[in-house]
N, CA, C and O atoms as a DFTB+ gen file, in Angstrom:
316 C
 N C O
     1  1      80.701      49.223      83.036
     2  2      78.957      49.243      82.576
     3  2      79.260      50.513      83.232
     4  3      79.513      51.254      82.283
     5  1      79.429      51.472      84.749
     6  2      78.823      52.396      85.128
     7  2      79.574      53.887      84.545
     8  3      79.239      55.068      84.455
     9  1      81.064      52.860      84.143
    10  2      81.900      54.151      84.027
    11  2      81.708      54.758      82.628
    12  3      81.875      55.938      82.318
    13  1      81.273      53.594      81.727
    14  2      80.415      53.451      80.132
    15  2      79.396      54.676      80.540
    16  3      79.594      55.888      80.615
    17  1      78.326      53.940      80.754
    18  2      77.065      54.724      81.002
    19  2      77.375      56.126      80.700
    20  3      76.985      56.795      79.743
    21  1      78.621      56.671      82.286
    22  2      78.357      57.881      83.195
    23  2      79.277      59.231      81.866
    24  3      79.118      60.451      81.817
    25  1      80.092      58.419      81.074
    26  2      80.491      58.827      80.129
    27  2      80.088      59.280      79.095
    28  3      80.505      60.247      78.458
    29  1      78.884      58.282      78.802
    30  2      77.931      58.632      77.016
    31  2      76.973      59.812      78.224
    32  3      76.945      61.042      78.189
    33  1      76.613      59.321      78.734
    34  2      75.479      60.129      79.538
    35  2      76.106      61.375      79.912
    36  3      75.240      62.246      79.992
    37  1      76.986      61.709      80.111
    38  2      77.733      62.967      80.500
    39  2      77.721      63.315      78.415
    40  3      76.583      63.627      78.066
    41  1      78.366      63.297      77.658
    42  2      78.394      63.804      76.411
    43  2      77.065      63.904      76.193
    44  3      76.694      65.057      75.971
    45  1      76.257      63.103      76.184
    46  2      74.630      63.089      75.219
    47  2      74.607      64.757      75.854
    48  3      74.683      65.755      75.137
    49  1      74.508      64.766      77.061
    50  2      73.431      65.958      77.993
    51  2      75.286      66.866      78.166
    52  3      75.663      66.995      77.001
    53  1      75.860      67.167      78.666
    54  2      76.369      67.879      77.398
    55  2      76.770      68.678      79.132
    56  3      77.027      69.880      79.202
    57  1      76.750      67.657      80.537
    58  2      76.573      67.700      81.779
    59  2      78.162      67.709      81.998
    60  3      78.978      67.064      81.341
    61  1      78.520      68.905      83.464
    62  2      79.973      69.353      83.260
    63  2      80.632      67.687      83.811
    64  3      81.739      67.228      83.529
    65  1      79.639      67.087      84.586
    66  2      80.204      65.427      85.238
    67  2      78.312      64.885      85.822
    68  3      77.439      65.615      86.290
    69  1      78.262      63.339      85.530
    70  2      77.244      62.463      85.626
    71  2      78.022      61.421      86.972
    72  3      79.069      60.776      87.024
    73  1      76.535      61.752      88.256
    74  2      77.118      60.652      89.311
    75  2      76.508      59.344      89.198
    76  3      75.793      59.235      88.202
    77  1      76.569      58.572      89.756
    78  2      76.149      56.738      89.426
    79  2      74.190      57.162      90.234
    80  3      73.233      56.414      90.034
    81  1      74.114      58.368      91.006
    82  2      72.913      58.859      91.543
    83  2      71.902      59.329      90.511
    84  3      70.765      58.881      90.360
    85  1      72.692      60.631      89.592
    86  2      71.363      61.368      89.266
    87  2      71.062      60.511      88.333
    88  3      71.596      59.508      87.859
    89  1      69.739      61.322      88.094
    90  2      68.384      61.475      87.284
    91  2      68.456      61.758      85.953
    92  3      68.442      62.980      85.805
    93  1      68.552      60.965      84.559
    94  2      68.814      61.071      83.629
    95  2      67.860      62.020      83.080
    96  3      67.938      62.610      82.003
    97  1      67.021      62.083      83.895
    98  2      66.249      63.263      83.573
    99  2      66.139      64.038      84.198
   100  3      66.048      64.894      83.317
   101  1      66.041      64.656      85.211
   102  2      66.912      65.816      86.110
   103  2      67.894      66.769      85.576
   104  3      67.988      67.993      85.666
   105  1      68.777      65.640      84.846
   106  2      70.292      66.015      83.789
   107  2      69.930      67.215      83.021
   108  3      70.575      68.262      82.966
   109  1      68.195      66.784      82.103
   110  2      67.896      66.999      81.196
   111  2      67.731      66.625      80.095
   112  3      67.445      67.121      79.006
   113  1      68.080      65.077      80.754
   114  2      67.420      63.556      79.561
   115  2      65.546      64.696      78.956
   116  3      64.854      65.658      79.290
   117  1      65.662      63.536      77.870
   118  2      64.411      63.519      77.270
   119  2      64.152      62.429      76.156
   120  3      65.233      62.272      75.588
   121  1      63.212      61.620      75.602
   122  2      62.968      60.792      74.499
   123  2      63.771      60.998      73.751
   124  3      64.483      60.116      73.273
   125  1      63.836      62.031      73.513
   126  2      64.570      61.625      72.009
   127  2      65.950      61.907      72.215
   128  3      66.688      62.073      71.244
   129  1      66.535      62.004      73.846
   130  2      68.214      61.704      74.226
   131  2      68.252      60.951      74.620
   132  3      69.383      60.642      74.995
   133  1      66.834      59.697      74.992
   134  2      66.976      58.288      75.255
   135  2      67.638      56.965      73.875
   136  3      68.058      55.817      73.732
   137  1      67.266      58.362      73.082
   138  2      67.539      57.728      71.445
   139  2      69.501      57.398      71.813
   140  3      70.251      56.460      72.085
   141  1      69.521      58.078      71.707
   142  2      70.962      58.765      71.607
   143  2      72.031      58.355      71.840
   144  3      73.088      58.314      71.210
   145  1      71.498      57.837      73.436
   146  2      72.709      57.985      74.232
   147  2      72.296      56.563      74.236
   148  3      72.940      55.972      75.103
   149  1      71.352      55.661      73.514
   150  2      71.531      53.788      73.515
   151  2      72.575      53.938      72.490
   152  3      73.732      53.604      72.746
   153  1      72.243      54.417      71.348
   154  2      73.233      54.272      70.271
   155  2      74.571      54.377      70.861
   156  3      75.055      53.344      71.324
   157  1      75.177      55.362      70.910
   158  2      76.285      55.815      71.690
   159  2      76.878      54.385      73.111
   160  3      77.874      53.696      72.891
   161  1      76.087      54.233      74.352
   162  2      76.191      52.540      74.492
   163  2      76.966      51.508      73.744
   164  3      78.027      50.885      73.796
   165  1      75.349      51.721      72.656
   166  2      75.807      50.415      71.906
   167  2      77.275      49.963      71.273
   168  3      77.750      48.828      71.234
   169  1      77.998      51.546      70.659
   170  2      78.949      51.368      70.184
   171  2      80.046      51.026      71.075
   172  3      81.069      50.441      70.718
   173  1      79.737      51.489      72.454
   174  2      80.554      50.752      73.090
   175  2      80.682      49.306      74.343
   176  3      81.302      49.133      75.393
   177  1      79.673      48.452      73.470
   178  2      79.430      47.532      74.155
   179  2      78.269      46.732      75.227
   180  3      77.951      45.572      75.489
   181  1      77.722      48.636      75.814
   182  2      76.834      47.928      76.384
   183  2      75.312      48.123      76.205
   184  3      75.064      49.088      75.483
   185  1      74.549      47.662      76.529
   186  2      73.081      47.185      75.689
   187  2      71.899      47.504      76.977
   188  3      71.793      47.137      78.147
   189  1      70.939      48.570      75.871
   190  2      69.723      48.126      77.259
   191  2      68.630      48.576      76.746
   192  3      68.949      48.592      75.557
   193  1      67.439      48.999      76.795
   194  2      66.209      49.409      76.097
   195  2      65.862      51.105      77.126
   196  3      66.160      51.678      78.173
   197  1      65.095      51.234      75.960
   198  2      64.318      52.679      76.309
   199  2      63.914      52.138      77.795
   200  3      64.480      52.443      78.845
   201  1      62.735      51.213      77.626
   202  2      62.021      50.918      79.023
   203  2      62.675      51.187      80.321
   204  3      62.606      52.084      81.161
   205  1      63.485      49.833      80.148
   206  2      65.229      50.153      81.044
   207  2      65.570      51.773      81.574
   208  3      65.366      52.158      82.726
   209  1      66.094      52.562      80.544
   210  2      66.003      53.188      81.322
   211  2      65.047      54.602      81.808
   212  3      65.132      55.627      82.484
   213  1      64.440      54.113      81.248
   214  2      63.131      54.686      82.039
   215  2      62.365      54.469      83.403
   216  3      61.790      55.170      84.235
   217  1      62.708      52.898      83.163
   218  2      62.459      52.094      84.637
   219  2      63.723      52.481      85.821
   220  3      63.798      53.401      86.636
   221  1      64.398      51.647      85.590
   222  2      66.024      53.277      86.333
   223  2      66.672      53.943      86.596
   224  3      67.693      53.645      87.215
   225  1      66.249      55.605      86.108
   226  2      66.823      56.646      85.470
   227  2      68.352      57.176      85.663
   228  3      68.919      58.137      85.141
   229  1      68.803      56.242      86.568
   230  2      70.398      56.082      87.555
   231  2      71.177      55.457      86.608
   232  3      70.796      54.564      85.852
   233  1      72.348      55.975      86.667
   234  2      74.046      55.032      86.178
   235  2      73.799      53.844      86.713
   236  3      73.656      52.848      86.003
   237  1      73.700      53.803      88.378
   238  2      73.596      52.886      89.181
   239  2      72.211      52.255      88.757
   240  3      72.774      52.364      87.667
   241  1      71.202      51.808      88.564
   242  2      70.252      51.324      87.889
   243  2      69.789      50.622      86.942
   244  3      69.045      49.666      86.722
   245  1      70.819      51.806      86.156
   246  2      70.433      51.131      84.541
   247  2      71.576      49.745      84.435
   248  3      71.271      48.692      83.874
   249  1      73.234      50.061      85.243
   250  2      74.047      49.218      84.992
   251  2      73.684      47.827      85.732
   252  3      74.247      46.933      85.099
   253  1      72.886      47.239      86.942
   254  2      72.373      46.780      87.081
   255  2      72.063      45.912      86.620
   256  3      72.400      44.757      86.880
   257  1      70.898      46.536      85.337
   258  2      69.844      45.716      83.885
   259  2      70.480      45.718      83.554
   260  3      71.027      44.616      83.590
   261  1      71.323      46.910      82.766
   262  2      72.038      46.141      81.279
   263  2      73.008      45.698      81.071
   264  3      73.947      45.806      81.859
   265  1      73.077      45.105      80.025
   266  2      74.455      43.615      79.064
   267  2      75.027      43.885      78.470
   268  3      74.663      44.610      77.545
   269  1      76.241      43.498      78.606
   270  2      77.764      44.006      77.597
   271  2      77.707      43.031      76.316
   272  3      77.017      42.148      75.807
   273  1      78.789      43.714      76.146
   274  2      78.541      42.309      74.719
   275  2      78.582      41.189      75.085
   276  3      77.923      40.201      74.761
   277  1      80.120      41.478      76.433
   278  2      80.190      39.908      76.473
   279  2      79.510      38.763      77.231
   280  3      79.779      37.562      77.232
   281  1      78.429      39.542      77.963
   282  2      77.802      39.008      78.837
   283  2      76.807      38.571      78.131
   284  3      76.490      37.437      78.492
   285  1      76.046      39.058      77.108
   286  2      75.259      38.859      75.557
   287  2      75.536      38.272      75.184
   288  3      74.540      37.812      74.627
   289  1      77.020      37.193      74.709
   290  2      77.058      36.798      73.718
   291  2      77.178      35.481      73.831
   292  3      78.094      35.284      74.629
   293  1      76.694      34.375      73.417
   294  2      76.331      32.888      73.181
   295  2      77.770      32.646      74.014
   296  3      78.648      33.345      73.508
   297  1      78.400      31.624      75.476
   298  2      78.646      30.767      75.923
   299  2      78.943      29.885      74.873
   300  3      77.979      29.334      74.341
   301  1      80.289      29.584      74.380
   302  2      80.413      27.899      73.973
   303  2      80.538      26.835      74.436
   304  3      81.521      26.620      75.144
   305  1      79.308      25.524      74.120
   306  2      78.541      24.805      74.567
   307  2      80.147      23.639      74.692
   308  3      80.824      23.122      73.804
   309  1      80.289      23.587      76.583
   310  2      81.595      22.775      77.184
   311  2      81.537      21.437      77.245
   312  3      80.694      20.781      77.857
   313  1      82.840      20.854      76.324
   314  2      82.724      19.670      76.604
   315  2      84.046      19.103      75.706
   316  3      84.318      17.902      75.698
């Protein structure tokens, strides 16, 4: 998840590199770019809300609360 988030942030922010502890807003992110990051991350199977990004603006913090399509999918009932 961290790798996907870092790749997406790097593309959206046009940053040469993004580390796990870099702050999205200190790298030049704003509320409009948050929406772009969310859309691109969803295409790669990682889901989170704008509030989650504002509350945890580093790759490491966001990765802890973001959901992946595999995790978000309902599990089949055992039996």
